[in-house]
Each structure stands twice: as C-alpha cells, then as structure tokens.
PAGUFI-484823 format. One record per atom (N, C-alpha, C): x, y, z; atom name; residue number from 1. Coordinates in pm, 1 decimal, decimal comma. Last residue first. Layout:
// PAGUFI-484823
R        u        v        w atom  nr
R        X        Y        Z   CA NUM
...
//
This chain:
// PAGUFI-484823
R        u        v        w atom  nr
R  -4449,1   6519,5   1990,7    N 112
R  -4375,2   6642,5   1957,4   CA 112
R  -4348,1   6654,8   1810,1    C 112
R  -4570,1   6301,9   2099,1    N 111
R  -4648,3   6381,3   2004,2   CA 111
R  -4573,8   6505,9   1956,6    C 111
R  -4487,1   6137,7   2301,4    N 110
R  -4427,2   6120,6   2169,3   CA 110
R  -4502,6   6195,9   2060,5    C 110
R  -4567,4   6184,7   2554,4    N 109
R  -4656,1   6101,5   2472,5   CA 109
R  -4597,6   6073,1   2334,2    C 109
R  -4370,0   6359,6   2636,9    N 108
R  -4381,5   6230,2   2705,0   CA 108
R  -4469,5   6132,8   2625,6    C 108
R  -4426,9   6581,4   2469,9    N 107
R  -4301,1   6509,0   2455,2   CA 107
R  -4310,6   6370,0   2516,5    C 107
R  -4677,6   6660,6   2574,1    N 106
R  -4663,9   6621,3   2431,8   CA 106
R  -4538,2   6538,2   2410,5    C 106
R  -4594,4   6727,9   2830,4    N 105
R  -4687,6   6616,3   2814,2   CA 105
R  -4680,3   6566,6   2668,9    C 105
R  -4432,0   6948,0   2777,8    N 104
R  -4375,5   6831,7   2846,2   CA 104
R  -4463,0   6708,5   2830,9    C 104
R  -4615,8   7131,9   2665,0    N 103
R  -4509,2   7074,2   2582,8   CA 103
R  -4449,2   6949,3   2646,5    C 103
R  -4964,5   7092,5   2748,2    N 102
R  -4829,0   7138,3   2780,8   CA 102
R  -4723,2   7061,7   2700,6    C 102
R  -5221,0   7150,9   2514,9    N 101
R  -5151,7   7048,5   2592,5   CA 101
R  -5009,9   7096,9   2622,3    C 101
R  -5421,0   7444,9   2551,8    N 100
R  -5323,3   7366,5   2476,3   CA 100
R  -5258,0   7265,3   2569,5    C 100
R  -5721,2   7388,9   2749,1    N  99
R  -5613,0   7471,9   2695,4   CA  99
R  -5527,1   7384,4   2605,4    C  99
R  -5982,4   7258,9   2776,3    N  98
R  -5925,5   7348,1   2877,1   CA  98
R  -5825,8   7444,1   2813,2    C  98
R  -6285,7   7160,3   2622,7    N  97
R  -6143,7   7192,7   2609,4   CA  97
R  -6099,1   7289,4   2717,3    C  97
R  -6521,3   6918,3   2754,9    N  96
R  -6479,6   7046,7   2698,8   CA  96
R  -6329,1   7068,5   2704,1    C  96
R  -6547,1   6667,0   2866,5    N  95
R  -6631,0   6776,4   2917,3   CA  95
R  -6579,7   6912,9   2872,5    C  95
R  -6591,2   6342,8   2748,5    N  94
R  -6507,8   6462,1   2738,9   CA  94
R  -6597,9   6578,4   2780,8    C  94
R  -6717,1   6075,5   2954,2    N  93
R  -6733,7   6182,4   2855,2   CA  93
R  -6623,3   6286,3   2863,5    C  93
R  -6657,5   5741,5   2960,5    N  92
R  -6633,3   5864,4   3034,9   CA  92
R  -6633,3   5977,2   2933,0    C  92
R  -6796,4   5421,8   2969,0    N  91
R  -6776,8   5543,6   2889,5   CA  91
R  -6760,9   5661,7   2983,5    C  91
R  -6723,0   5083,0   2982,4    N  90
R  -6741,0   5206,1   3060,0   CA  90
R  -6707,8   5325,3   2971,5    C  90
R  -6893,8   4801,0   2857,6    N  89
R  -6791,3   4903,7   2833,8   CA  89
R  -6824,4   5027,5   2915,1    C  89
R  -7105,7   4622,5   2874,1    N  88
R  -6977,2   4583,4   2930,0   CA  88
R  -6864,3   4682,6   2906,9    C  88
R  -7325,8   4761,8   2765,9    N  87
R  -7273,2   4642,5   2698,2   CA  87
R  -7132,3   4606,9   2744,5    C  87
R  -7237,6   5053,8   2931,7    N  86
R  -7329,9   4990,0   2838,7   CA  86
R  -7259,2   4874,2   2770,3    C  86
R  -7205,7   5287,4   3181,3    N  85
R  -7165,7   5152,8   3140,1   CA  85
R  -7275,7   5094,8   3052,7    C  85
R  -7077,8   5606,2   3230,3    N  84
R  -7191,9   5529,8   3182,9   CA  84
R  -7140,1   5394,2   3135,4    C  84
R  -6986,8   5843,2   3459,0    N  83
R  -6940,6   5721,5   3392,8   CA  83
R  -7065,4   5641,8   3357,1    C  83
R  -6944,9   6195,0   3489,2    N  82
R  -7031,6   6078,3   3482,6   CA  82
R  -6962,7   5963,4   3409,3    C  82
R  -6767,8   6404,4   3465,0    N  81
R  -6782,2   6343,2   3597,1   CA  81
R  -6865,9   6215,3   3594,3    C  81
R  -6531,5   6431,9   3192,8    N  80
R  -6665,9   6440,4   3248,0   CA  80
R  -6676,8   6363,3   3379,1    C  80
R  -6227,9   6598,2   3189,8    N  79
R  -6292,4   6467,1   3191,9   CA  79
R  -6429,0   6484,4   3256,5    C  79
R  -6115,3   6856,1   2968,7    N  78
R  -6169,1   6813,7   3096,8   CA  78
R  -6230,8   6674,8   3081,8    C  78
R  -5824,2   6837,0   2761,5    N  77
R  -5968,4   6845,0   2778,6   CA  77
R  -6005,6   6799,6   2918,9    C  77
R  -5561,7   6989,7   2595,5    N  76
R  -5602,8   6923,2   2717,9   CA  76
R  -5752,4   6945,3   2732,9    C  76
R  -5450,8   6935,8   2255,6    N  75
R  -5519,2   7012,4   2358,8   CA  75
R  -5541,8   6924,5   2481,0    C  75
R  -5262,4   6931,4   1958,9    N  74
R  -5282,4   6880,9   2095,7   CA  74
R  -5344,2   6980,9   2193,9    C  74
R  -5300,3   6843,1   1677,4    N  73
R  -5336,0   6975,1   1728,8   CA  73
R  -5367,7   6956,0   1877,1    C  73
R  -5210,4   6583,8   1643,4    N  72
R  -5180,2   6682,8   1538,7   CA  72
R  -5209,8   6825,3   1582,4    C  72
R  -5305,6   6435,0   1863,3    N  71
R  -5161,1   6460,5   1851,3   CA  71
R  -5125,8   6565,9   1746,4    C  71
R  -5582,1   6464,8   2043,3    N  70
R  -5538,5   6498,9   1909,2   CA  70
R  -5389,2   6532,8   1897,5    C  70
R  -5572,9   6522,0   2395,2    N  69
R  -5651,6   6497,2   2274,2   CA  69
R  -5575,1   6542,8   2150,5    C  69
R  -5553,4   6409,4   2713,1    N  68
R  -5469,3   6462,9   2606,1   CA  68
R  -5536,5   6422,4   2475,4    C  68
R  -5766,7   6495,0   2976,7    N  67
R  -5742,8   6407,1   2862,9   CA  67
R  -5651,7   6479,5   2764,5    C  67
R  -5694,6   6537,3   3324,9    N  66
R  -5724,6   6591,9   3191,9   CA  66
R  -5698,8   6483,3   3088,1    C  66
R  -5778,4   6570,2   3664,2    N  65
R  -5741,6   6480,5   3554,9   CA  65
R  -5781,3   6547,8   3425,0    C  65
R  -5660,0   6742,2   3963,3    N  64
R  -5746,5   6725,4   3846,2   CA  64
R  -5689,0   6626,1   3744,8    C  64
R  -5632,4   6620,0   4295,5    N  63
R  -5562,0   6667,4   4176,7   CA  63
R  -5649,1   6642,7   4053,1    C  63
R  -5732,4   6511,2   4521,4    N  62
R  -5805,6   6625,9   4468,1   CA  62
R  -5739,4   6683,9   4342,8    C  62
R  -5550,7   6318,5   4596,6    N  61
R  -5678,1   6273,3   4542,4   CA  61
R  -5763,4   6386,8   4486,5    C  61
R  -5221,7   6363,2   4490,0    N  60
R  -5325,2   6413,0   4579,9   CA  60
R  -5458,8   6372,7   4518,1    C  60
R  -5019,1   6080,2   4400,0    N  59
R  -5099,4   6197,6   4368,3   CA  59
R  -5189,7   6235,6   4484,6    C  59
R  -4812,6   5881,4   4296,5    N  58
R  -4815,2   5952,7   4423,6   CA  58
R  -4887,1   6085,7   4400,2    C  58
R  -4938,4   5591,5   4129,7    N  57
R  -4893,8   5731,2   4128,6   CA  57
R  -4903,1   5790,4   4268,4    C  57
R  -5055,5   5346,0   4142,3    N  56
R  -4909,6   5350,3   4148,4   CA  56
R  -4853,3   5492,1   4147,9    C  56
R  -5323,8   5394,2   4101,3    N  55
R  -5280,2   5353,9   4235,5   CA  55
R  -5128,8   5361,5   4250,6    C  55
R  -5331,7   5444,8   3825,5    N  54
R  -5357,9   5554,3   3919,0   CA  54
R  -5310,9   5520,5   4060,0    C  54
R  -5274,4   5186,7   3726,3    N  53
R  -5187,7   5299,8   3693,5   CA  53
R  -5207,3   5414,3   3792,5    C  53
R  -5491,5   5039,1   3831,3    N  52
R  -5353,2   5005,9   3870,6   CA  52
R  -5258,6   5121,6   3841,3    C  52
R  -5708,2   5167,6   3697,0    N  51
R  -5698,5   5171,0   3844,1   CA  51
R  -5556,2   5140,5   3891,1    C  51
R  -5644,1   5100,3   3429,5    N  50
R  -5650,5   5240,6   3471,2   CA  50
R  -5636,5   5252,5   3622,6    C  50
R  -5668,7   4821,3   3443,5    N  49
R  -5538,9   4881,2   3410,2   CA  49
R  -5534,9   5027,8   3452,3    C  49
R  -5944,9   4796,8   3506,9    N  48
R  -5841,1   4744,7   3596,2   CA  48
R  -5705,1   4807,0   3569,7    C  48
R  -6065,8   4911,2   3280,5    N  47
R  -6088,4   4969,8   3412,9   CA  47
R  -5978,2   4925,0   3508,3    C  47
R  -5830,2   4930,2   3004,8    N  46
R  -5938,1   4864,6   3079,1   CA  46
R  -5953,2   4934,5   3213,7    C  46
R  -5733,1   5066,6   2693,4    N  45
R  -5735,6   5077,5   2838,8   CA  45
R  -5856,0   5005,0   2898,2    C  45
R  -5612,5   4855,3   2442,2    N  44
R  -5711,4   4955,7   2480,0   CA  44
R  -5724,0   4951,1   2631,8    C  44
R  -5399,5   4684,8   2469,0    N  43
R  -5405,8   4773,1   2351,9   CA  43
R  -5502,5   4888,3   2379,1    C  43
R  -5261,7   4672,0   2804,5    N  42
R  -5358,2   4634,8   2701,2   CA  42
R  -5353,6   4731,5   2583,9    C  42
R  -4928,9   4595,6   2900,4    N  41
R  -5037,8   4692,0   2895,1   CA  41
R  -5133,5   4653,8   2782,2    C  41
R  -4714,1   4429,2   2896,6    N  40
R  -4833,5   4379,2   2963,4   CA  40
R  -4949,7   4479,0   2959,4    C  40
R  -4482,6   4343,5   2673,7    N  39
R  -4562,9   4459,8   2709,8   CA  39
R  -4693,9   4409,3   2767,2    C  39
R  -4195,0   4170,2   2755,2    N  38
R  -4334,8   4157,3   2716,9   CA  38
R  -4409,7   4280,5   2765,3    C  38
R  -3874,0   4264,3   2625,0    N  37
R  -3968,5   4248,9   2736,4   CA  37
R  -4111,5   4244,0   2684,7    C  37
R  -3708,6   4059,0   2375,1    N  36
R  -3764,8   4186,9   2419,8   CA  36
R  -3862,1   4165,1   2534,8    C  36
R  -3425,9   3864,2   2421,9    N  35
R  -3571,1   3859,0   2409,6   CA  35
R  -3627,4   3991,7   2458,1    C  35
R  -3123,8   3906,5   2234,3    N  34
R  -3201,0   3920,8   2358,8   CA  34
R  -3350,5   3918,6   2329,6    C  34
R  -3009,6   3643,5   2012,6    N  33
R  -3048,7   3783,4   2037,6   CA  33
R  -3130,3   3792,8   2165,0    C  33
R  -2749,7   3414,0   2101,5    N  32
R  -2890,3   3439,8   2071,7   CA  32
R  -2922,3   3586,6   2096,5    C  32
R  -2493,8   3398,6   2195,4    N  31
R  -2510,9   3409,7   2051,9   CA  31
R  -2655,0   3436,6   2013,0    C  31
R  -2492,3   3355,8   2465,1    N  30
R  -2450,3   3487,9   2417,8   CA  30
R  -2471,1   3505,3   2268,2    C  30
R  -2564,2   3091,3   2495,0    N  29
R  -2656,3   3194,8   2544,4   CA  29
R  -2618,4   3332,7   2492,7    C  29
R  -2338,5   2951,0   2402,0    N  28
R  -2461,1   2953,9   2323,6   CA  28
R  -2554,7   3066,7   2366,6    C  28
R  -2026,5   3126,5   2437,7    N  27
R  -2129,6   3036,0   2488,9   CA  27
R  -2258,7   3054,7   2410,9    C  27
R  -1819,7   3172,2   2142,5    N  26
R  -1888,9   3222,2   2261,8   CA  26
R  -1990,1   3119,9   2311,5    C  26
R  -1518,2   3022,0   2042,9    N  25
R  -1663,0   3023,5   2026,7   CA  25
R  -1728,3   3074,0   2155,2    C  25
R  -1246,8   2988,1   2062,4    N  24
R  -1295,7   3125,0   2056,2   CA  24
R  -1447,4   3133,7   2041,3    C  24
R  -1169,2   2732,2   2045,3    N  23
R  -1163,3   2791,0   2178,7   CA  23
R  -1220,3   2931,5   2180,5    C  23
R  -1230,7   2435,3   1879,6    N  22
R  -1251,6   2581,2   1881,6   CA  22
R  -1248,4   2632,0   2024,3    C  22
R  -1217,1   2162,4   1883,0    N  21
R  -1090,9   2234,7   1897,9   CA  21
R  -1109,1   2385,0   1901,0    C  21
R  -1472,4   2068,4   1845,6    N  20
R  -1406,0   2033,0   1970,5   CA  20
R  -1275,7   2109,0   1990,6    C  20
R  -1547,3   2144,7   1593,3    N  19
R  -1607,9   2214,6   1707,6   CA  19
R  -1533,5   2185,5   1836,5    C  19
R  -1266,7   2174,8   1373,7    N  18
R  -1375,1   2096,7   1434,1   CA  18
R  -1425,0   2171,8   1557,6    C  18
R  -1224,0   2432,7   1139,3    N  17
R  -1179,5   2360,6   1258,4   CA  17
R  -1295,5   2278,7   1309,7    C  17
R  -1112,6   2567,6    833,6    N  16
R  -1218,5   2509,5    916,0   CA  16
R  -1155,7   2433,5   1031,1    C  16
R  -1016,2   2874,1    683,4    N  15
R   -978,2   2748,5    748,0   CA  15
R  -1094,1   2698,1    831,8    C  15
R  -1051,7   3115,1    576,0    N  14
R  -1141,0   3009,7    530,7   CA  14
R  -1106,3   2874,0    590,5    C  14
R   -854,9   3289,3    670,6    N  13
R   -993,1   3310,6    714,3   CA  13
R  -1089,1   3199,6    674,2    C  13
R   -569,2   3066,7    733,3    N  12
R   -636,2   3187,9    686,9   CA  12
R   -781,8   3192,7    728,0    C  12
R   -498,9   2728,5    626,1    N  11
R   -473,3   2846,4    708,4   CA  11
R   -554,2   2962,9    653,0    C  11
R   -550,6   2382,4    645,5    N  10
R   -574,0   2509,6    576,9   CA  10
R   -550,9   2622,6    675,1    C  10
R   -304,5   2138,5    703,8    N   9
R   -416,6   2217,3    754,8   CA   9
R   -427,8   2345,1    674,9    C   9
R   -228,6   1867,6    487,5    N   8
R   -188,8   1995,3    548,4   CA   8
R   -314,6   2067,6    592,9    C   8
R   -209,8   1521,3    534,1    N   7
R   -286,2   1638,7    489,3   CA   7
R   -238,5   1762,7    562,1    C   7
R     89,8   1338,2    453,1    N   6
R    -10,5   1384,6    550,6   CA   6
R    -81,0   1509,2    497,6    C   6
R    106,3   1147,2    150,9    N   5
R    157,8   1256,6    232,8   CA   5
R     49,6   1299,1    331,6    C   5
R     69,7    795,9    158,0    N   4
R     32,1    928,2    108,4   CA   4
R     87,2   1031,6    203,4    C   4
R    220,2    493,5     57,1    N   3
R    201,3    594,3    162,0   CA   3
R    165,8    726,6     97,2    C   3
R     67,5    215,4    -94,8    N   2
R    154,3    332,4   -101,3   CA   2
R    119,5    430,4     10,3    C   2
R     83,7   -116,2      0,0    N   1
R      0,0      0,0      0,0   CA   1
R     89,0    123,5      0,0    C   1
//
C-alpha cells in the first residue's frame, strides 16, 4: 500500500476547525439575540389597568385629571364626571377643552 503525504491544515480566514478544537466560540446563550420584554399593557385601556396605573402614582386625590386629545393639534380636555356603562364598556365623557396640551406632556406622549 503506497504511503500518502499527511494532509496539510488550511490556514487563513477560510480554514475550518472541528467544534471540539474551537476555543474562541462564545457560549450559546450569548449568541442568541435578547428577548424583548413583554408589554403587559392592554391595547385599549381597561378599568383594571386604569386603576392600577392611578394607584401607582403619588398623587393628591383632589388633583385634576385631563385628557390629552389629538396629537396633530394637541389640547387638554376636561374629563366628564359621569361614567356610563353599556354592553360591558365604561364610557367617560369629554367635558370640553381646557387649553393647549403642555409641551412636556406632548413630549412624554411622543407627540412632539
């Protein structure tokens, strides 16, 4: 049986190595993209979500509430005092325009 010359290892950027000899491979967990956090807020506000948001604020109970209306022409509107429930949905009326929406509120809402 004729002897063949030993195989030479490839060098350079196209060289291949077996997985067992690689020492520069990052751990598997670092190669996966990070999982984005789950947004637990509802697409449309629910009574429970509104209550949880208000309970987490450090507010005076006599502090007024306003609605931010219309990102293209932003105004602050009064919230009506009556809540009407029909077919499982709570309705709160707009009770008129107060003034322009403050710039800080527009910025926080991404309406700037």
